[in-house]
mmCIF entry with sequence, helices, sheets and N, C-alpha, C, O atoms, coordinates in Angstrom:
data_MODEL
# 
_entry.id   MODEL 
# 
_entity.id                         1 
_entity.type                       polymer 
_entity.pdbx_number_of_molecules   1 
# 
_entity_poly.entity_id                      1 
_entity_poly.type                           'polypeptide(L)' 
_entity_poly.nstd_linkage                   no 
_entity_poly.nstd_monomer                   no 
_entity_poly.pdbx_seq_one_letter_code       MARKPRIEYKGAAYHVMSRGNGGADIFYGDKDRHLFLETLDEICGRCA 
_entity_poly.pdbx_seq_one_letter_code_can   MARKPRIEYKGAAYHVMSRGNGGADIFYGDKDRHLFLETLDEICGRCA 
_entity_poly.pdbx_strand_id                 A 
# 
loop_
_entity_poly_seq.entity_id 
_entity_poly_seq.num 
_entity_poly_seq.mon_id 
_entity_poly_seq.hetero 
1 1  MET n 
1 2  ALA n 
1 3  ARG n 
1 4  LYS n 
1 5  PRO n 
1 6  ARG n 
1 7  ILE n 
1 8  GLU n 
1 9  TYR n 
1 10 LYS n 
1 11 GLY n 
1 12 ALA n 
1 13 ALA n 
1 14 TYR n 
1 15 HIS n 
1 16 VAL n 
1 17 MET n 
1 18 SER n 
1 19 ARG n 
1 20 GLY n 
1 21 ASN n 
1 22 GLY n 
1 23 GLY n 
1 24 ALA n 
1 25 ASP n 
1 26 ILE n 
1 27 PHE n 
1 28 TYR n 
1 29 GLY n 
1 30 ASP n 
1 31 LYS n 
1 32 ASP n 
1 33 ARG n 
1 34 HIS n 
1 35 LEU n 
1 36 PHE n 
1 37 LEU n 
1 38 GLU n 
1 39 THR n 
1 40 LEU n 
1 41 ASP n 
1 42 GLU n 
1 43 ILE n 
1 44 CYS n 
1 45 GLY n 
1 46 ARG n 
1 47 CYS n 
1 48 ALA n 
# 
_struct_asym.id          A 
_struct_asym.entity_id   1 
# 
loop_
_struct_conf.conf_type_id 
_struct_conf.id 
_struct_conf.pdbx_PDB_helix_id 
_struct_conf.beg_label_comp_id 
_struct_conf.beg_label_asym_id 
_struct_conf.beg_label_seq_id 
_struct_conf.pdbx_beg_PDB_ins_code 
_struct_conf.end_label_comp_id 
_struct_conf.end_label_asym_id 
_struct_conf.end_label_seq_id 
_struct_conf.pdbx_end_PDB_ins_code 
_struct_conf.beg_auth_comp_id 
_struct_conf.beg_auth_asym_id 
_struct_conf.beg_auth_seq_id 
_struct_conf.end_auth_comp_id 
_struct_conf.end_auth_asym_id 
_struct_conf.end_auth_seq_id 
_struct_conf.pdbx_PDB_helix_class 
_struct_conf.details 
_struct_conf.pdbx_PDB_helix_length 
HELX_P HELX_P1 AA1 ASN A 21 ? GLY A 23 ? ASN A 21 GLY A 23 5 ? 3  
HELX_P HELX_P2 AA2 ASP A 30 ? CYS A 47 ? ASP A 30 CYS A 47 1 ? 18 
# 
_struct_conf_type.id          HELX_P 
_struct_conf_type.criteria    ? 
_struct_conf_type.reference   ? 
# 
loop_
_atom_site.group_PDB 
_atom_site.id 
_atom_site.type_symbol 
_atom_site.label_atom_id 
_atom_site.label_alt_id 
_atom_site.label_comp_id 
_atom_site.label_asym_id 
_atom_site.label_entity_id 
_atom_site.label_seq_id 
_atom_site.pdbx_PDB_ins_code 
_atom_site.Cartn_x 
_atom_site.Cartn_y 
_atom_site.Cartn_z 
_atom_site.occupancy 
_atom_site.B_iso_or_equiv 
_atom_site.pdbx_formal_charge 
_atom_site.auth_seq_id 
_atom_site.auth_comp_id 
_atom_site.auth_asym_id 
_atom_site.auth_atom_id 
_atom_site.pdbx_PDB_model_num 
ATOM 1   N N  . MET A 1 1  ? 13.087 16.683  -8.525  1.00 0.00 ? 1  MET A N  1 
ATOM 2   C CA . MET A 1 1  ? 12.655 17.202  -7.278  1.00 0.00 ? 1  MET A CA 1 
ATOM 3   C C  . MET A 1 1  ? 11.757 16.307  -6.528  1.00 0.00 ? 1  MET A C  1 
ATOM 4   O O  . MET A 1 1  ? 10.735 15.859  -7.048  1.00 0.00 ? 1  MET A O  1 
ATOM 5   N N  . ALA A 1 2  ? 12.107 16.037  -5.325  1.00 0.00 ? 2  ALA A N  1 
ATOM 6   C CA . ALA A 1 2  ? 11.256 15.120  -4.554  1.00 0.00 ? 2  ALA A CA 1 
ATOM 7   C C  . ALA A 1 2  ? 9.941  15.807  -4.173  1.00 0.00 ? 2  ALA A C  1 
ATOM 8   O O  . ALA A 1 2  ? 9.820  17.030  -4.105  1.00 0.00 ? 2  ALA A O  1 
ATOM 9   N N  . ARG A 1 3  ? 8.936  14.894  -3.924  1.00 0.00 ? 3  ARG A N  1 
ATOM 10  C CA . ARG A 1 3  ? 7.570  15.507  -3.412  1.00 0.00 ? 3  ARG A CA 1 
ATOM 11  C C  . ARG A 1 3  ? 7.635  15.996  -2.048  1.00 0.00 ? 3  ARG A C  1 
ATOM 12  O O  . ARG A 1 3  ? 8.483  15.561  -1.270  1.00 0.00 ? 3  ARG A O  1 
ATOM 13  N N  . LYS A 1 4  ? 6.758  16.908  -1.703  1.00 0.00 ? 4  LYS A N  1 
ATOM 14  C CA . LYS A 1 4  ? 6.763  17.494  -0.345  1.00 0.00 ? 4  LYS A CA 1 
ATOM 15  C C  . LYS A 1 4  ? 6.407  16.444  0.558   1.00 0.00 ? 4  LYS A C  1 
ATOM 16  O O  . LYS A 1 4  ? 5.728  15.490  0.178   1.00 0.00 ? 4  LYS A O  1 
ATOM 17  N N  . PRO A 1 5  ? 6.837  16.564  1.773   1.00 0.00 ? 5  PRO A N  1 
ATOM 18  C CA . PRO A 1 5  ? 6.352  15.556  2.845   1.00 0.00 ? 5  PRO A CA 1 
ATOM 19  C C  . PRO A 1 5  ? 4.810  15.585  3.132   1.00 0.00 ? 5  PRO A C  1 
ATOM 20  O O  . PRO A 1 5  ? 4.187  16.644  3.191   1.00 0.00 ? 5  PRO A O  1 
ATOM 21  N N  . ARG A 1 6  ? 4.248  14.376  3.303   1.00 0.00 ? 6  ARG A N  1 
ATOM 22  C CA . ARG A 1 6  ? 2.794  14.279  3.484   1.00 0.00 ? 6  ARG A CA 1 
ATOM 23  C C  . ARG A 1 6  ? 2.540  14.834  4.892   1.00 0.00 ? 6  ARG A C  1 
ATOM 24  O O  . ARG A 1 6  ? 3.278  14.550  5.836   1.00 0.00 ? 6  ARG A O  1 
ATOM 25  N N  . ILE A 1 7  ? 1.528  15.591  4.993   1.00 0.00 ? 7  ILE A N  1 
ATOM 26  C CA . ILE A 1 7  ? 1.010  16.148  6.283   1.00 0.00 ? 7  ILE A CA 1 
ATOM 27  C C  . ILE A 1 7  ? 0.176  15.106  6.890   1.00 0.00 ? 7  ILE A C  1 
ATOM 28  O O  . ILE A 1 7  ? -0.777 14.659  6.252   1.00 0.00 ? 7  ILE A O  1 
ATOM 29  N N  . GLU A 1 8  ? 0.464  14.661  8.119   1.00 0.00 ? 8  GLU A N  1 
ATOM 30  C CA . GLU A 1 8  ? -0.228 13.557  8.803   1.00 0.00 ? 8  GLU A CA 1 
ATOM 31  C C  . GLU A 1 8  ? -0.985 14.081  9.936   1.00 0.00 ? 8  GLU A C  1 
ATOM 32  O O  . GLU A 1 8  ? -0.471 14.959  10.629  1.00 0.00 ? 8  GLU A O  1 
ATOM 33  N N  . TYR A 1 9  ? -2.207 13.614  10.210  1.00 0.00 ? 9  TYR A N  1 
ATOM 34  C CA . TYR A 1 9  ? -2.972 13.938  11.416  1.00 0.00 ? 9  TYR A CA 1 
ATOM 35  C C  . TYR A 1 9  ? -3.837 12.795  11.839  1.00 0.00 ? 9  TYR A C  1 
ATOM 36  O O  . TYR A 1 9  ? -4.034 11.864  11.058  1.00 0.00 ? 9  TYR A O  1 
ATOM 37  N N  . LYS A 1 10 ? -4.336 12.816  12.974  1.00 0.00 ? 10 LYS A N  1 
ATOM 38  C CA . LYS A 1 10 ? -5.167 11.762  13.477  1.00 0.00 ? 10 LYS A CA 1 
ATOM 39  C C  . LYS A 1 10 ? -6.470 11.659  12.819  1.00 0.00 ? 10 LYS A C  1 
ATOM 40  O O  . LYS A 1 10 ? -7.146 12.682  12.716  1.00 0.00 ? 10 LYS A O  1 
ATOM 41  N N  . GLY A 1 11 ? -6.926 10.485  12.337  1.00 0.00 ? 11 GLY A N  1 
ATOM 42  C CA . GLY A 1 11 ? -8.146 10.182  11.668  1.00 0.00 ? 11 GLY A CA 1 
ATOM 43  C C  . GLY A 1 11 ? -8.134 10.632  10.233  1.00 0.00 ? 11 GLY A C  1 
ATOM 44  O O  . GLY A 1 11 ? -9.186 10.807  9.619   1.00 0.00 ? 11 GLY A O  1 
ATOM 45  N N  . ALA A 1 12 ? -6.866 10.834  9.658   1.00 0.00 ? 12 ALA A N  1 
ATOM 46  C CA . ALA A 1 12 ? -6.895 11.134  8.217   1.00 0.00 ? 12 ALA A CA 1 
ATOM 47  C C  . ALA A 1 12 ? -7.024 9.931   7.424   1.00 0.00 ? 12 ALA A C  1 
ATOM 48  O O  . ALA A 1 12 ? -6.633 8.879   7.929   1.00 0.00 ? 12 ALA A O  1 
ATOM 49  N N  . ALA A 1 13 ? -7.515 9.927   6.259   1.00 0.00 ? 13 ALA A N  1 
ATOM 50  C CA . ALA A 1 13 ? -7.539 8.765   5.265   1.00 0.00 ? 13 ALA A CA 1 
ATOM 51  C C  . ALA A 1 13 ? -6.512 8.972   4.269   1.00 0.00 ? 13 ALA A C  1 
ATOM 52  O O  . ALA A 1 13 ? -6.362 10.072  3.737   1.00 0.00 ? 13 ALA A O  1 
ATOM 53  N N  . TYR A 1 14 ? -5.740 7.886   3.970   1.00 0.00 ? 14 TYR A N  1 
ATOM 54  C CA . TYR A 1 14 ? -4.688 8.062   2.957   1.00 0.00 ? 14 TYR A CA 1 
ATOM 55  C C  . TYR A 1 14 ? -4.896 7.051   1.921   1.00 0.00 ? 14 TYR A C  1 
ATOM 56  O O  . TYR A 1 14 ? -5.408 5.979   2.241   1.00 0.00 ? 14 TYR A O  1 
ATOM 57  N N  . HIS A 1 15 ? -4.525 7.300   0.617   1.00 0.00 ? 15 HIS A N  1 
ATOM 58  C CA . HIS A 1 15 ? -4.746 6.364   -0.502  1.00 0.00 ? 15 HIS A CA 1 
ATOM 59  C C  . HIS A 1 15 ? -3.369 5.709   -0.721  1.00 0.00 ? 15 HIS A C  1 
ATOM 60  O O  . HIS A 1 15 ? -2.346 6.381   -0.854  1.00 0.00 ? 15 HIS A O  1 
ATOM 61  N N  . VAL A 1 16 ? -3.395 4.352   -0.753  1.00 0.00 ? 16 VAL A N  1 
ATOM 62  C CA . VAL A 1 16 ? -2.281 3.581   -0.953  1.00 0.00 ? 16 VAL A CA 1 
ATOM 63  C C  . VAL A 1 16 ? -2.375 2.950   -2.298  1.00 0.00 ? 16 VAL A C  1 
ATOM 64  O O  . VAL A 1 16 ? -3.417 2.407   -2.663  1.00 0.00 ? 16 VAL A O  1 
ATOM 65  N N  . MET A 1 17 ? -1.242 3.013   -3.090  1.00 0.00 ? 17 MET A N  1 
ATOM 66  C CA . MET A 1 17 ? -1.261 2.484   -4.569  1.00 0.00 ? 17 MET A CA 1 
ATOM 67  C C  . MET A 1 17 ? -0.060 1.781   -4.830  1.00 0.00 ? 17 MET A C  1 
ATOM 68  O O  . MET A 1 17 ? 1.016  2.257   -4.468  1.00 0.00 ? 17 MET A O  1 
ATOM 69  N N  . SER A 1 18 ? -0.136 0.667   -5.438  1.00 0.00 ? 18 SER A N  1 
ATOM 70  C CA . SER A 1 18 ? 1.048  -0.169  -5.876  1.00 0.00 ? 18 SER A CA 1 
ATOM 71  C C  . SER A 1 18 ? 0.913  -0.340  -7.245  1.00 0.00 ? 18 SER A C  1 
ATOM 72  O O  . SER A 1 18 ? -0.191 -0.621  -7.711  1.00 0.00 ? 18 SER A O  1 
ATOM 73  N N  . ARG A 1 19 ? 2.001  -0.194  -8.034  1.00 0.00 ? 19 ARG A N  1 
ATOM 74  C CA . ARG A 1 19 ? 2.036  -0.571  -9.412  1.00 0.00 ? 19 ARG A CA 1 
ATOM 75  C C  . ARG A 1 19 ? 3.537  -0.773  -9.860  1.00 0.00 ? 19 ARG A C  1 
ATOM 76  O O  . ARG A 1 19 ? 4.467  -0.186  -9.306  1.00 0.00 ? 19 ARG A O  1 
ATOM 77  N N  . GLY A 1 20 ? 3.685  -1.605  -10.853 1.00 0.00 ? 20 GLY A N  1 
ATOM 78  C CA . GLY A 1 20 ? 4.965  -1.961  -11.246 1.00 0.00 ? 20 GLY A CA 1 
ATOM 79  C C  . GLY A 1 20 ? 5.504  -0.820  -12.292 1.00 0.00 ? 20 GLY A C  1 
ATOM 80  O O  . GLY A 1 20 ? 4.764  0.011   -12.819 1.00 0.00 ? 20 GLY A O  1 
ATOM 81  N N  . ASN A 1 21 ? 6.795  -0.912  -12.487 1.00 0.00 ? 21 ASN A N  1 
ATOM 82  C CA . ASN A 1 21 ? 7.369  -0.037  -13.538 1.00 0.00 ? 21 ASN A CA 1 
ATOM 83  C C  . ASN A 1 21 ? 6.863  -0.240  -14.888 1.00 0.00 ? 21 ASN A C  1 
ATOM 84  O O  . ASN A 1 21 ? 6.754  -1.383  -15.330 1.00 0.00 ? 21 ASN A O  1 
ATOM 85  N N  . GLY A 1 22 ? 6.541  0.798   -15.589 1.00 0.00 ? 22 GLY A N  1 
ATOM 86  C CA . GLY A 1 22 ? 6.059  0.577   -16.921 1.00 0.00 ? 22 GLY A CA 1 
ATOM 87  C C  . GLY A 1 22 ? 4.684  -0.214  -17.071 1.00 0.00 ? 22 GLY A C  1 
ATOM 88  O O  . GLY A 1 22 ? 4.313  -0.714  -18.133 1.00 0.00 ? 22 GLY A O  1 
ATOM 89  N N  . GLY A 1 23 ? 4.056  -0.258  -16.013 1.00 0.00 ? 23 GLY A N  1 
ATOM 90  C CA . GLY A 1 23 ? 2.686  -1.053  -16.029 1.00 0.00 ? 23 GLY A CA 1 
ATOM 91  C C  . GLY A 1 23 ? 2.991  -2.478  -15.781 1.00 0.00 ? 23 GLY A C  1 
ATOM 92  O O  . GLY A 1 23 ? 2.064  -3.244  -16.043 1.00 0.00 ? 23 GLY A O  1 
ATOM 93  N N  . ALA A 1 24 ? 4.126  -3.026  -15.317 1.00 0.00 ? 24 ALA A N  1 
ATOM 94  C CA . ALA A 1 24 ? 4.376  -4.330  -15.238 1.00 0.00 ? 24 ALA A CA 1 
ATOM 95  C C  . ALA A 1 24 ? 3.559  -4.899  -13.970 1.00 0.00 ? 24 ALA A C  1 
ATOM 96  O O  . ALA A 1 24 ? 3.244  -4.212  -12.998 1.00 0.00 ? 24 ALA A O  1 
ATOM 97  N N  . ASP A 1 25 ? 3.276  -6.237  -14.136 1.00 0.00 ? 25 ASP A N  1 
ATOM 98  C CA . ASP A 1 25 ? 2.720  -6.821  -12.927 1.00 0.00 ? 25 ASP A CA 1 
ATOM 99  C C  . ASP A 1 25 ? 3.508  -6.691  -11.646 1.00 0.00 ? 25 ASP A C  1 
ATOM 100 O O  . ASP A 1 25 ? 4.738  -6.648  -11.677 1.00 0.00 ? 25 ASP A O  1 
ATOM 101 N N  . ILE A 1 26 ? 2.838  -6.628  -10.542 1.00 0.00 ? 26 ILE A N  1 
ATOM 102 C CA . ILE A 1 26 ? 3.638  -6.488  -9.147  1.00 0.00 ? 26 ILE A CA 1 
ATOM 103 C C  . ILE A 1 26 ? 3.497  -7.855  -8.444  1.00 0.00 ? 26 ILE A C  1 
ATOM 104 O O  . ILE A 1 26 ? 4.241  -8.111  -7.498  1.00 0.00 ? 26 ILE A O  1 
ATOM 105 N N  . PHE A 1 27 ? 2.614  -8.705  -8.848  1.00 0.00 ? 27 PHE A N  1 
ATOM 106 C CA . PHE A 1 27 ? 2.353  -9.915  -8.137  1.00 0.00 ? 27 PHE A CA 1 
ATOM 107 C C  . PHE A 1 27 ? 2.721  -11.113 -9.119  1.00 0.00 ? 27 PHE A C  1 
ATOM 108 O O  . PHE A 1 27 ? 2.523  -11.023 -10.331 1.00 0.00 ? 27 PHE A O  1 
ATOM 109 N N  . TYR A 1 28 ? 3.240  -12.180 -8.550  1.00 0.00 ? 28 TYR A N  1 
ATOM 110 C CA . TYR A 1 28 ? 3.465  -13.447 -9.378  1.00 0.00 ? 28 TYR A CA 1 
ATOM 111 C C  . TYR A 1 28 ? 2.175  -14.186 -9.746  1.00 0.00 ? 28 TYR A C  1 
ATOM 112 O O  . TYR A 1 28 ? 2.063  -14.824 -10.793 1.00 0.00 ? 28 TYR A O  1 
ATOM 113 N N  . GLY A 1 29 ? 1.194  -14.063 -8.816  1.00 0.00 ? 29 GLY A N  1 
ATOM 114 C CA . GLY A 1 29 ? -0.044 -14.753 -9.088  1.00 0.00 ? 29 GLY A CA 1 
ATOM 115 C C  . GLY A 1 29 ? -0.942 -14.488 -7.897  1.00 0.00 ? 29 GLY A C  1 
ATOM 116 O O  . GLY A 1 29 ? -0.625 -13.653 -7.050  1.00 0.00 ? 29 GLY A O  1 
ATOM 117 N N  . ASP A 1 30 ? -2.119 -15.229 -7.821  1.00 0.00 ? 30 ASP A N  1 
ATOM 118 C CA . ASP A 1 30 ? -3.124 -14.879 -6.862  1.00 0.00 ? 30 ASP A CA 1 
ATOM 119 C C  . ASP A 1 30 ? -2.657 -15.115 -5.456  1.00 0.00 ? 30 ASP A C  1 
ATOM 120 O O  . ASP A 1 30 ? -3.035 -14.382 -4.543  1.00 0.00 ? 30 ASP A O  1 
ATOM 121 N N  . LYS A 1 31 ? -1.817 -16.154 -5.259  1.00 0.00 ? 31 LYS A N  1 
ATOM 122 C CA . LYS A 1 31 ? -1.398 -16.484 -3.920  1.00 0.00 ? 31 LYS A CA 1 
ATOM 123 C C  . LYS A 1 31 ? -0.498 -15.318 -3.391  1.00 0.00 ? 31 LYS A C  1 
ATOM 124 O O  . LYS A 1 31 ? -0.610 -14.953 -2.221  1.00 0.00 ? 31 LYS A O  1 
ATOM 125 N N  . ASP A 1 32 ? 0.335  -14.768 -4.189  1.00 0.00 ? 32 ASP A N  1 
ATOM 126 C CA . ASP A 1 32 ? 1.225  -13.675 -3.903  1.00 0.00 ? 32 ASP A CA 1 
ATOM 127 C C  . ASP A 1 32 ? 0.366  -12.417 -3.619  1.00 0.00 ? 32 ASP A C  1 
ATOM 128 O O  . ASP A 1 32 ? 0.739  -11.686 -2.702  1.00 0.00 ? 32 ASP A O  1 
ATOM 129 N N  . ARG A 1 33 ? -0.736 -12.097 -4.311  1.00 0.00 ? 33 ARG A N  1 
ATOM 130 C CA . ARG A 1 33 ? -1.526 -11.019 -4.234  1.00 0.00 ? 33 ARG A CA 1 
ATOM 131 C C  . ARG A 1 33 ? -2.335 -11.170 -2.857  1.00 0.00 ? 33 ARG A C  1 
ATOM 132 O O  . ARG A 1 33 ? -2.493 -10.189 -2.129  1.00 0.00 ? 33 ARG A O  1 
ATOM 133 N N  . HIS A 1 34 ? -2.785 -12.294 -2.564  1.00 0.00 ? 34 HIS A N  1 
ATOM 134 C CA . HIS A 1 34 ? -3.506 -12.542 -1.321  1.00 0.00 ? 34 HIS A CA 1 
ATOM 135 C C  . HIS A 1 34 ? -2.685 -12.364 -0.133  1.00 0.00 ? 34 HIS A C  1 
ATOM 136 O O  . HIS A 1 34 ? -3.151 -11.802 0.858   1.00 0.00 ? 34 HIS A O  1 
ATOM 137 N N  . LEU A 1 35 ? -1.394 -12.841 -0.171  1.00 0.00 ? 35 LEU A N  1 
ATOM 138 C CA . LEU A 1 35 ? -0.473 -12.560 1.005   1.00 0.00 ? 35 LEU A CA 1 
ATOM 139 C C  . LEU A 1 35 ? -0.308 -11.124 1.210   1.00 0.00 ? 35 LEU A C  1 
ATOM 140 O O  . LEU A 1 35 ? -0.393 -10.658 2.346   1.00 0.00 ? 35 LEU A O  1 
ATOM 141 N N  . PHE A 1 36 ? -0.062 -10.336 0.120   1.00 0.00 ? 36 PHE A N  1 
ATOM 142 C CA . PHE A 1 36 ? 0.026  -8.972  0.242   1.00 0.00 ? 36 PHE A CA 1 
ATOM 143 C C  . PHE A 1 36 ? -1.114 -8.264  1.021   1.00 0.00 ? 36 PHE A C  1 
ATOM 144 O O  . PHE A 1 36 ? -0.939 -7.447  1.925   1.00 0.00 ? 36 PHE A O  1 
ATOM 145 N N  . LEU A 1 37 ? -2.377 -8.719  0.512   1.00 0.00 ? 37 LEU A N  1 
ATOM 146 C CA . LEU A 1 37 ? -3.497 -8.049  1.084   1.00 0.00 ? 37 LEU A CA 1 
ATOM 147 C C  . LEU A 1 37 ? -3.700 -8.479  2.578   1.00 0.00 ? 37 LEU A C  1 
ATOM 148 O O  . LEU A 1 37 ? -4.181 -7.677  3.379   1.00 0.00 ? 37 LEU A O  1 
ATOM 149 N N  . GLU A 1 38 ? -3.342 -9.716  2.940   1.00 0.00 ? 38 GLU A N  1 
ATOM 150 C CA . GLU A 1 38 ? -3.491 -10.137 4.316   1.00 0.00 ? 38 GLU A CA 1 
ATOM 151 C C  . GLU A 1 38 ? -2.501 -9.387  5.121   1.00 0.00 ? 38 GLU A C  1 
ATOM 152 O O  . GLU A 1 38 ? -2.829 -9.015  6.247   1.00 0.00 ? 38 GLU A O  1 
ATOM 153 N N  . THR A 1 39 ? -1.266 -9.116  4.632   1.00 0.00 ? 39 THR A N  1 
ATOM 154 C CA . THR A 1 39 ? -0.225 -8.403  5.372   1.00 0.00 ? 39 THR A CA 1 
ATOM 155 C C  . THR A 1 39 ? -0.678 -6.923  5.492   1.00 0.00 ? 39 THR A C  1 
ATOM 156 O O  . THR A 1 39 ? -0.433 -6.286  6.517   1.00 0.00 ? 39 THR A O  1 
ATOM 157 N N  . LEU A 1 40 ? -1.279 -6.429  4.539   1.00 0.00 ? 40 LEU A N  1 
ATOM 158 C CA . LEU A 1 40 ? -1.612 -5.024  4.501   1.00 0.00 ? 40 LEU A CA 1 
ATOM 159 C C  . LEU A 1 40 ? -2.742 -4.871  5.565   1.00 0.00 ? 40 LEU A C  1 
ATOM 160 O O  . LEU A 1 40 ? -2.749 -3.918  6.344   1.00 0.00 ? 40 LEU A O  1 
ATOM 161 N N  . ASP A 1 41 ? -3.687 -5.834  5.570   1.00 0.00 ? 41 ASP A N  1 
ATOM 162 C CA . ASP A 1 41 ? -4.904 -5.770  6.559   1.00 0.00 ? 41 ASP A CA 1 
ATOM 163 C C  . ASP A 1 41 ? -4.361 -5.877  7.951   1.00 0.00 ? 41 ASP A C  1 
ATOM 164 O O  . ASP A 1 41 ? -4.859 -5.160  8.819   1.00 0.00 ? 41 ASP A O  1 
ATOM 165 N N  . GLU A 1 42 ? -3.318 -6.761  8.271   1.00 0.00 ? 42 GLU A N  1 
ATOM 166 C CA . GLU A 1 42 ? -2.774 -6.877  9.573   1.00 0.00 ? 42 GLU A CA 1 
ATOM 167 C C  . GLU A 1 42 ? -2.060 -5.587  10.047  1.00 0.00 ? 42 GLU A C  1 
ATOM 168 O O  . GLU A 1 42 ? -2.181 -5.184  11.203  1.00 0.00 ? 42 GLU A O  1 
ATOM 169 N N  . ILE A 1 43 ? -1.303 -4.947  9.104   1.00 0.00 ? 43 ILE A N  1 
ATOM 170 C CA . ILE A 1 43 ? -0.713 -3.745  9.473   1.00 0.00 ? 43 ILE A CA 1 
ATOM 171 C C  . ILE A 1 43 ? -1.676 -2.666  9.748   1.00 0.00 ? 43 ILE A C  1 
ATOM 172 O O  . ILE A 1 43 ? -1.546 -1.961  10.749  1.00 0.00 ? 43 ILE A O  1 
ATOM 173 N N  . CYS A 1 44 ? -2.736 -2.486  8.820   1.00 0.00 ? 44 CYS A N  1 
ATOM 174 C CA . CYS A 1 44 ? -3.681 -1.523  9.051   1.00 0.00 ? 44 CYS A CA 1 
ATOM 175 C C  . CYS A 1 44 ? -4.420 -1.672  10.337  1.00 0.00 ? 44 CYS A C  1 
ATOM 176 O O  . CYS A 1 44 ? -4.832 -0.669  10.921  1.00 0.00 ? 44 CYS A O  1 
ATOM 177 N N  . GLY A 1 45 ? -4.618 -2.931  10.831  1.00 0.00 ? 45 GLY A N  1 
ATOM 178 C CA . GLY A 1 45 ? -5.180 -3.266  12.139  1.00 0.00 ? 45 GLY A CA 1 
ATOM 179 C C  . GLY A 1 45 ? -4.331 -2.800  13.268  1.00 0.00 ? 45 GLY A C  1 
ATOM 180 O O  . GLY A 1 45 ? -4.855 -2.335  14.281  1.00 0.00 ? 45 GLY A O  1 
ATOM 181 N N  . ARG A 1 46 ? -3.068 -2.902  13.138  1.00 0.00 ? 46 ARG A N  1 
ATOM 182 C CA . ARG A 1 46 ? -2.150 -2.473  14.231  1.00 0.00 ? 46 ARG A CA 1 
ATOM 183 C C  . ARG A 1 46 ? -2.088 -0.922  14.346  1.00 0.00 ? 46 ARG A C  1 
ATOM 184 O O  . ARG A 1 46 ? -1.767 -0.394  15.411  1.00 0.00 ? 46 ARG A O  1 
ATOM 185 N N  . CYS A 1 47 ? -2.395 -0.210  13.255  1.00 0.00 ? 47 CYS A N  1 
ATOM 186 C CA . CYS A 1 47 ? -2.197 1.300   13.241  1.00 0.00 ? 47 CYS A CA 1 
ATOM 187 C C  . CYS A 1 47 ? -3.469 1.977   13.390  1.00 0.00 ? 47 CYS A C  1 
ATOM 188 O O  . CYS A 1 47 ? -3.488 3.200   13.529  1.00 0.00 ? 47 CYS A O  1 
ATOM 189 N N  . ALA A 1 48 ? -4.619 1.237   13.372  1.00 0.00 ? 48 ALA A N  1 
ATOM 190 C CA . ALA A 1 48 ? -5.951 1.932   13.587  1.00 0.00 ? 48 ALA A CA 1 
ATOM 191 C C  . ALA A 1 48 ? -6.280 2.347   14.933  1.00 0.00 ? 48 ALA A C  1 
ATOM 192 O O  . ALA A 1 48 ? -7.349 2.915   15.161  1.00 0.00 ? 48 ALA A O  1 
# 
């Protein structure tokens, strides 16, 4: 059964979480992790 759709409203705070299957790493290294965080920061800036 799929989860229920998220209720969205202006000014709401949402928790974002990333993890690999079975606890596996999701980044190849620090460079990969930093690129993800920079991209996430850019997108959050566009949507704020």
